[in-house]
C-alpha positions in Angstrom: -8.1 -8.8 -34.7 -4.7 -7.8 -36.0 -3.5 -7.1 -32.4 -4.7 -10.5 -31.3 -2.8 -12.1 -34.1 0.3 -10.2 -33.3 0.1 -11.3 -29.6 0.0 -14.9 -30.8 2.9 -14.3 -33.0 4.9 -12.7 -30.2 4.3 -15.8 -28.1 5.3 -18.0 -31.0 1.8 -19.5 -31.1 1.8 -19.8 -34.9 -1.1 -22.2 -35.2 -3.4 -19.9 -33.3 -2.2 -16.8 -35.1 -2.7 -18.6 -38.5 -6.3 -19.7 -37.6 -7.2 -16.1 -36.7 -5.4 -14.8 -39.8 -7.2 -17.3 -42.0 -10.6 -16.4 -40.7 -9.9 -12.7 -41.0 -8.3 -12.6 -44.4 -9.4 -15.6 -46.5 -12.3 -13.8 -48.2 -10.3 -10.6 -48.7 -7.5 -12.5 -50.3 -9.9 -14.4 -52.5 -11.6 -11.2 -53.7 -8.2 -9.6 -54.5 -7.1 -12.7 -56.4 -10.4 -12.8 -58.3 -10.2 -9.1 -59.1 -6.6 -9.6 -60.4 -7.1 -12.9 -62.2 -10.7 -12.7 -63.4 -11.2 -16.4 -63.0 -12.8 -18.0 -60.0 -10.9 -21.3 -60.1 -7.6 -19.6 -60.5 -8.5 -17.2 -57.7 -9.3 -20.1 -55.4 -6.1 -21.9 -56.3 -4.0 -18.8 -55.9 -5.6 -17.9 -52.6 -4.7 -21.3 -51.3 -1.2 -20.8 -52.4 -1.1 -17.4 -50.7 -2.0 -19.0 -47.3 0.5 -21.7 -47.8 3.1 -19.0 -48.4 1.9 -17.1 -45.3 2.1 -20.2 -43.1 5.6 -20.9 -44.2 6.7 -17.2 -43.7 4.7 -16.6 -40.5 7.6 -17.2 -38.1 9.7 -14.7 -40.1 7.1 -11.9 -39.9 8.7 -9.0 -38.0 5.9 -6.5 -37.9 7.7 -3.8 -39.9 4.5 -3.4 -42.0 0.9 -3.8 -40.9 -0.1 -7.4 -41.1 -2.7 -6.7 -43.7 -0.1 -4.9 -45.9 2.2 -8.0 -45.6 -0.6 -10.3 -46.5 -1.7 -8.2 -49.5 1.8 -8.0 -50.7 2.1 -11.8 -50.6 -1.3 -12.1 -52.3 -0.5 -9.6 -55.0 2.9 -11.3 -55.8 1.2 -14.7 -56.0 -1.4 -13.3 -58.4 1.2 -11.8 -60.6 3.1 -15.1 -60.6 -0.1 -16.9 -61.6 -0.8 -14.4 -64.4 2.7 -14.9 -65.7 2.2 -18.7 -65.7 -1.1 -18.4 -67.4 0.1 -16.0 -70.1 0.8 -18.7 -72.5 -2.6 -20.4 -72.3 -5.2 -19.8 -75.0 -8.0 -17.4 -74.3 -11.6 -18.5 -74.5 -13.8 -17.1 -77.3 -17.5 -16.2 -76.9 -18.0 -18.0 -80.2 -17.3 -21.3 -78.6 -20.6 -23.1 -77.7 -19.7 -24.0 -74.1 -18.6 -20.5 -73.4 -21.7 -18.9 -74.9 -23.9 -21.3 -72.9 -22.1 -20.3 -69.7 -22.6 -16.6 -70.5 -26.3 -17.2 -71.4 -27.0 -18.9 -68.1 -26.3 -15.6 -66.4 -29.7 -14.3 -67.6 -32.7 -14.0 -65.3 -35.8 -16.1 -66.1 -37.6 -12.8 -67.0 -35.1 -12.3 -69.7 -33.1 -9.4 -68.1 -29.4 -9.8 -67.7 -28.3 -10.1 -64.1 -25.6 -7.6 -63.5 -22.8 -9.3 -61.8 -20.6 -6.5 -60.4 -17.7 -8.8 -59.6 -17.6 -10.1 -63.2 -17.8 -6.5 -64.5 -14.9 -5.5 -62.3 -12.9 -8.5 -63.5 -13.2 -7.1 -67.1 -11.5 -3.9 -66.1 -7.7 -3.4 -66.8 -5.6 -4.9 -64.0 -4.5 -1.6 -62.5 -8.1 -0.4 -62.3 -9.3 -3.7 -60.8 -6.7 -3.6 -58.1 -7.4 0.0 -56.9 -11.2 -0.5 -57.1 -11.1 -3.8 -55.2 -8.8 -2.5 -52.4 -10.6 0.9 -52.1 -14.2 -0.3 -52.2 -14.4 -4.0 -51.6 -11.6 -4.0 -48.9 -12.5 -0.5 -47.6 -8.8 0.7 -47.8 -7.9 4.3 -47.7 -6.1 6.1 -50.6 -2.9 5.9 -48.5 -3.2 2.2 -47.9 -3.9 1.5 -51.5 -0.9 3.6 -52.5 1.3 1.6 -50.1 -0.1 -1.8 -51.0 0.3 -1.3 -54.7 3.5 0.8 -54.4 1.9 3.6 -56.4 1.9 7.4 -55.9 -1.2 8.8 -54.3 -2.1 10.7 -57.5 -1.9 7.6 -59.6 -4.2 5.7 -57.2 -6.8 8.5 -57.4 -6.5 8.7 -61.2 -6.9 4.9 -61.6 -9.9 4.9 -59.2 -11.6 7.7 -61.1 -11.0 6.0 -64.5 -12.1 2.6 -63.0 -15.4 4.1 -61.8 -16.0 5.6 -65.2 -15.3 2.4 -67.0 -17.4 0.4 -64.5 -20.3 2.7 -64.9 -20.1 2.4 -68.7 -19.9 -1.4 -68.4 -23.0 -1.4 -66.2 -24.9 0.7 -68.7 -23.9 -1.6 -71.5 -24.9 -4.6 -69.5 -28.4 -3.2 -68.8 -28.8 -1.9 -72.3 -28.1 -5.4 -73.7 -30.4 -6.9 -71.2 -33.3 -4.6 -72.1 -32.8 -5.0 -75.9 -35.6 -7.0 -77.5 -34.7 -10.5 -78.6 
């Protein structure tokens, strides 16, 4: 698909290239945004902003990096910008009734908590979320993750190892809470 997009770009057929690019990367960009931001609405808004930025910059793409690397760099920068903008907003507390109701609706009718892997990943520290999302959800290699996040290979492997441990512990806690008598 990337080769087909590049051919359209070489022929200055930006609309066709963008349509292919959008169909290929929209879900991936959203998943990355959700993993970094931990909020579906913010992730959707940021993903839209990412594709607006891509559309505006498409004519300037020179092919020095893989198209996916270029897109992920734009997405990552947009997410970091969104996080900086959101830093001053108050956090929600589980003690607030509407937040508690939203959390409680995540339970199955049988009374067991439904483990939502994406929400558990969203609770991980940002650096762990990023490597986990890119490596497992986007099926990137260690080398690609290292390049996309501008981290040494050893750091990527360490973050991935720690992320798996934290995620496993979160899953265990989730199931333990779900199986606890009411």
